[in-house]
N, C-alpha and C positions, 0 to 999 in steps of 0.2 A: 601573471599574478599581480604585478605592481604596474602594469601598463608600460613596460619597457620593451621598446621595439628593437629589432636586430640592428638597425643603424645606430641607435643610442648605445646599445651594448658594445658595438665596435668602437665608438668614440671613447667610451669609458675604458676599454681595454688598451686603446693606443695611449691615452693619457696616463694610465697606470704604468704602462711600459716605459713612458718618458720619465715619469717622476720617481718611480720605485727602482726601475732598472731591470734588465733581463736577469741579473744574478739573484736578486731578492724576490722577484715576482713569484716563482713557484712556492716559496715559503709563505709569502703573504696570502696567496690564493688558497693554500691549505688552511691557514688560520681563518680566513673568511668562510671556507666551506665548513669548518668545524662550528663556527658561530651560527651559520645558517642552519646546520643540523640541530644545534641546541635550541635555537628559537623554534624550529618545527616541532621538536620534541616537547617543549613547553606548551606550544599551541595544541598539540595532540592531547597532552595530559589535561589541559584546561577544558577542552572540548568534551573529553571523556567524563570529567567530573560534572560538567553541566548536564550531560545526558543522564548520568546516574541520579542527579537531584530530580530531573524531570520524571524519570521512570519511577523513583520512590514516591513522588507526589501523586503520579497516577495510580500506583498500587494502593496508597493510602485512601484515595478517593473511592477506588473499587472496593476496598474492604469496608469502608463506610456504607456504601450502598448494599453490600452483602449483609452487613449487620442489620440495617434497617429492614431489609426484605426478610431476614430471619426473624426479627421481632414481630413483623406483621404476620408471618406464617404461624409463629408460636401463639400469637394472640388469637388467630383465627381458629386454630386446632389445639386447644389446651390439653394438657396431659391427663386431666381427670376424666376424659372420655365424653364431656358434654360438647359434642360437635354440633354445629349449626345444621338446620334442615337442609338437605341437599336440594339444589335447584332442579326443576324438571328438565329432562332432556328432550329436545325436539326430535321427534321420530319422522315427521312428515314435513314436506316443504309447505310453506304458506302459499296461498293461491296466487299471490303477486309474484312469486318466484317461478311459476310454471312457465315453460317455454312453449312457443307455438309449435304446431305439428310440423315436423321436419320430414322430408322424404327419407326412407330407410335405404332405398336403393341408389346406387351412383347413377348419374345420368349416363345415357348411352354415348359411346364415342361416335364422333361423326362418320367414321369409316369402319362399319361393322362387317365388311365383306370378308367371308371366311376363306376366299381363295388366296393362294400365296401371291406375293407381289410380282413374281416373274410372269405368271399366267394371266394376270389382270391386264386388260387393255388400258392404254394411257388415256387420260381425259382429254 
Protein backbone atom coordinates (compact mmCIF):
# COMPACT_ATOMS: atom_id res chain seq x y z
CA UNK A 1 0.00 0.00 0.00
CA UNK A 2 2.70 2.50 1.00
CA UNK A 3 5.60 0.59 -0.51
CA UNK A 4 6.70 -0.91 2.83
CA UNK A 5 8.71 -4.08 2.33
CA UNK A 6 8.87 -6.95 4.83
CA UNK A 7 12.43 -6.11 5.85
CA UNK A 8 11.50 -2.46 6.47
CA UNK A 9 8.54 -3.55 8.56
CA UNK A 10 10.83 -5.82 10.60
CA UNK A 11 13.24 -2.91 11.26
CA UNK A 12 10.34 -0.70 12.41
CA UNK A 13 9.10 -3.48 14.74
CA UNK A 14 12.56 -3.92 16.31
CA UNK A 15 13.00 -0.17 16.79
CA UNK A 16 9.52 0.09 18.32
CA UNK A 17 10.32 -2.78 20.67
CA UNK A 18 13.55 -1.07 21.76
CA UNK A 19 12.13 2.42 22.29
CA UNK A 20 8.64 1.60 23.54
CA UNK A 21 9.44 -1.58 25.40
CA UNK A 22 7.75 -4.95 25.50
CA UNK A 23 5.36 -3.86 28.25
CA UNK A 24 3.82 -0.90 26.37
CA UNK A 25 4.09 -2.28 22.83
CA UNK A 26 0.68 -4.08 22.75
CA UNK A 27 -1.15 -0.95 23.93
CA UNK A 28 0.67 1.23 21.37
CA UNK A 29 -0.06 -1.25 18.57
CA UNK A 30 -3.74 -1.25 19.58
CA UNK A 31 -3.86 2.56 19.31
CA UNK A 32 -2.04 2.49 15.97
CA UNK A 33 -4.51 -0.13 14.70
CA UNK A 34 -7.44 2.03 15.75
CA UNK A 35 -5.93 5.08 14.00
CA UNK A 36 -5.38 3.08 10.83
CA UNK A 37 -8.98 1.83 11.01
CA UNK A 38 -10.27 5.38 11.41
CA UNK A 39 -8.19 6.62 8.48
CA UNK A 40 -9.49 3.78 6.31
CA UNK A 41 -13.06 4.60 7.35
CA UNK A 42 -12.56 8.27 6.43
CA UNK A 43 -11.06 7.26 3.09
CA UNK A 44 -13.97 4.89 2.40
CA UNK A 45 -16.48 7.62 3.31
CA UNK A 46 -14.69 10.15 1.09
CA UNK A 47 -14.58 7.71 -1.84
CA UNK A 48 -18.28 6.92 -1.47
CA UNK A 49 -19.09 10.64 -1.46
CA UNK A 50 -17.10 11.23 -4.64
CA UNK A 51 -18.81 8.27 -6.34
CA UNK A 52 -22.23 9.64 -5.34
CA UNK A 53 -21.40 13.05 -6.81
CA UNK A 54 -20.26 11.43 -10.07
CA UNK A 55 -23.39 9.25 -10.20
CA UNK A 56 -25.66 12.28 -9.64
CA UNK A 57 -23.87 14.22 -12.38
CA UNK A 58 -24.35 11.32 -14.81
CA UNK A 59 -28.04 11.09 -13.88
CA UNK A 60 -28.51 14.82 -14.47
CA UNK A 61 -26.84 14.50 -17.88
CA UNK A 62 -29.10 11.57 -18.80
CA UNK A 63 -32.20 13.47 -17.66
CA UNK A 64 -31.15 16.43 -19.80
CA UNK A 65 -30.79 14.16 -22.85
CA UNK A 66 -34.18 12.58 -22.13
CA UNK A 67 -35.83 15.99 -21.82
CA UNK A 68 -34.31 17.11 -25.14
CA UNK A 69 -35.43 13.90 -26.85
CA UNK A 70 -38.92 14.27 -25.34
CA UNK A 71 -39.15 17.87 -26.63
CA UNK A 72 -38.04 16.71 -30.08
CA UNK A 73 -40.67 13.94 -30.13
CA UNK A 74 -43.42 16.28 -28.89
CA UNK A 75 -42.50 18.82 -31.56
CA UNK A 76 -42.53 16.13 -34.25
CA UNK A 77 -45.89 14.67 -33.13
CA UNK A 78 -48.05 17.50 -31.75
CA UNK A 79 -51.13 16.75 -29.64
CA UNK A 80 -53.53 18.44 -32.12
CA UNK A 81 -53.24 15.53 -34.57
CA UNK A 82 -51.38 17.37 -37.35
CA UNK A 83 -48.77 14.73 -37.92
CA UNK A 84 -46.20 15.06 -40.69
CA UNK A 85 -46.62 12.90 -43.78
CA UNK A 86 -45.17 9.46 -43.21
CA UNK A 87 -42.11 8.58 -45.20
CA UNK A 88 -42.54 5.81 -47.79
CA UNK A 89 -41.40 2.41 -46.63
CA UNK A 90 -38.99 0.59 -48.91
CA UNK A 91 -40.51 -2.77 -49.79
CA UNK A 92 -37.96 -3.94 -52.37
CA UNK A 93 -34.21 -3.95 -52.31
CA UNK A 94 -32.50 -1.50 -54.63
CA UNK A 95 -30.66 -3.11 -57.56
CA UNK A 96 -27.23 -2.33 -56.10
CA UNK A 97 -28.09 -4.41 -53.00
CA UNK A 98 -28.80 -7.57 -55.02
CA UNK A 99 -26.36 -10.39 -54.36
CA UNK A 100 -24.86 -12.56 -57.07
CA UNK A 101 -26.40 -15.95 -57.64
CA UNK A 102 -25.14 -18.33 -55.00
CA UNK A 103 -25.44 -22.11 -55.23
CA UNK A 104 -28.35 -23.41 -53.20
CA UNK A 105 -26.88 -26.88 -52.65
CA UNK A 106 -23.95 -27.59 -50.39
CA UNK A 107 -20.86 -28.85 -52.23
CA UNK A 108 -20.46 -32.60 -52.24
CA UNK A 109 -18.16 -34.04 -49.62
CA UNK A 110 -14.94 -35.50 -51.04
CA UNK A 111 -15.80 -38.95 -49.72
CA UNK A 112 -19.38 -39.80 -50.74
CA UNK A 113 -18.85 -43.57 -50.58
CA UNK A 114 -21.95 -45.12 -48.94
CA UNK A 115 -20.13 -48.24 -47.75
CA UNK A 116 -19.31 -48.38 -44.06
CA UNK A 117 -15.70 -47.61 -43.11
CA UNK A 118 -14.98 -51.20 -42.00
CA UNK A 119 -15.82 -52.71 -45.37
CA UNK A 120 -14.06 -50.08 -47.46
CA UNK A 121 -10.57 -50.96 -48.73
CA UNK A 122 -7.73 -48.79 -47.49
CA UNK A 123 -6.33 -46.36 -50.06
